[in-house]
N, C-alpha and C positions, 0 to 999 in steps of 0.2 A: 308600412303595410306588413302586418303580422299574419302570415298564412302558414298553416301546418298542412302540407300536402298529404302526408301520410294519414292524418285525421280526416281530411276531405275524402281521400280514396276509400278509407274504411267506412265512412258514413254514407257517402253517395254511391259508391260502387259503379262508376261510369263505364267500366269495362266488363266484358263477359268473362266468367271464370271457366275453367276447364270442363266442369260438369255441364255448364250451359252450352259450350261449344260441342261437346260430345252428343248432347241431346239434339242440337241442330243437325249434326252429321247423320244421326240415326233417323231424323225426320226427312232426310234427303237433300239437305242443303250442302253446297260445296263451300269450303273455306279455303283461305289462302293466307300468304304472308304479306307483311307490310313494311319490312326492313327491321333492323335491330334497334336503332335509336332514332328513327324518323328524320333523317337528314334531308336537306334540299339537294337533290342529286346533281343539279347544275353547279353546285359549289364544292363538290368533292371529286377526287380523281377517279379515273376509270377503274383502277384496282379497288378503291374503296367502294365504288358503286357495285362492282361485282361481289365483293366480300359481303357487303350489307345484304344484297339480294340473295345470294346463294346460301349464306349461313341462316338467314331467316326462313327460307323455304325448307332447308334441311331440318331445322328445328321443328317446324310445324308438321312436316311429313312424318318425322320420327315420333313426335309427341302423340299424334292422333292416328298413327298407322295408315297414312294415306298413300294411295298408289298413283297420285297425281301431284303436280306442283303448280300452284297458282300464285300470282304476285300482283299486288296493286301498289303503284307508286305512292309514296307519301308526298304531299304538296303538289308535285308536278313532274312530268317526264320531259319537260321542255329542255331542249339542248342535250338530251341523252343521245349518244351517237349510235350509228348503225353497228359499229364495232362492238359496243356493249351488248346489243341484242344478239349478234352472231355468236359471241363468246358465251353468253347466258344460255342460249338455246342449244349450243353445241355441248354444253355440260351434261345434258340429259336430265337435269334436275327440275326444269320448269316446262310446263306444257302450254301455259297461257299467261299473258300479262295484261294489265290495264293501266292506261294513262289517264290524263285528266283534261283533255282538250275538248270535251263535248262530243257532239255527233259528227266528228271528222273521221276520215279514213287515215290510216297510218301506212307509211311505206314499208314497215315491217308487218307482214300479214298476221302474225300471232299476237300483236299488241293492239288491243282494242281500247278505244277512247270511251271515257265515261264522264258524267257530270254529277255535281252534287245537288241533292234535293234539300240540303240544309242551308246552303248559302247561295243566294240571298234568302232572307226569311220571307218567302212568298209561297202562295199555294203551289202545289206540285204542278197543276195544270198550266199555270203561268210560266213556270220554269221550263217545262217541256215545250210549250208553245214558243218561247224565246229560242230554245235550242233548235227547234225545227226551222224557224225563220232564219236563224244564223246559218244553219246548214244550207238552206236554199240559197241565200245570198252568196255564201262562199262557193257553192257549186256554180252559180252563174258567173262569178268572177274568176273561177278556176283556182281557187285557194282552199279547196276542201280536203286536201291531203297533206299530212305532215311529212315533210321530207327529212330523212335522217342523213346526216353527213358522217363521213368517216372521222374518227377521232384525230 
């Protein structure tokens, strides 16, 4: 398999450039960080999790002169500890974060869960309907909150 990733990135431009991001900010959108190199957080140490998160937020805040810090986990926030969130929010760098567990509540109140409208490849109304039914089922069974353990 002979793939030239630089050529692909140049031709397809799958990522927003700085001008496009600045335009979104000007139009009232909020942007945030997503880590330095997109690791699976459950597979790296607490120190690396904090480093990935804090450095990426600082870079975004500085690059776009933001007075807020937002972070969306790459892959998943599954098994990320309460200690991580306490240290992250004590840093004063982040104001809000987003996990990937769907319409569930989180035991850390500033970490909100989200879901993908890209995976699976279904109409958005079907994905939202599934998430609502899942939330209802988990509410009935008492499993609608993500419990964070200390590290």
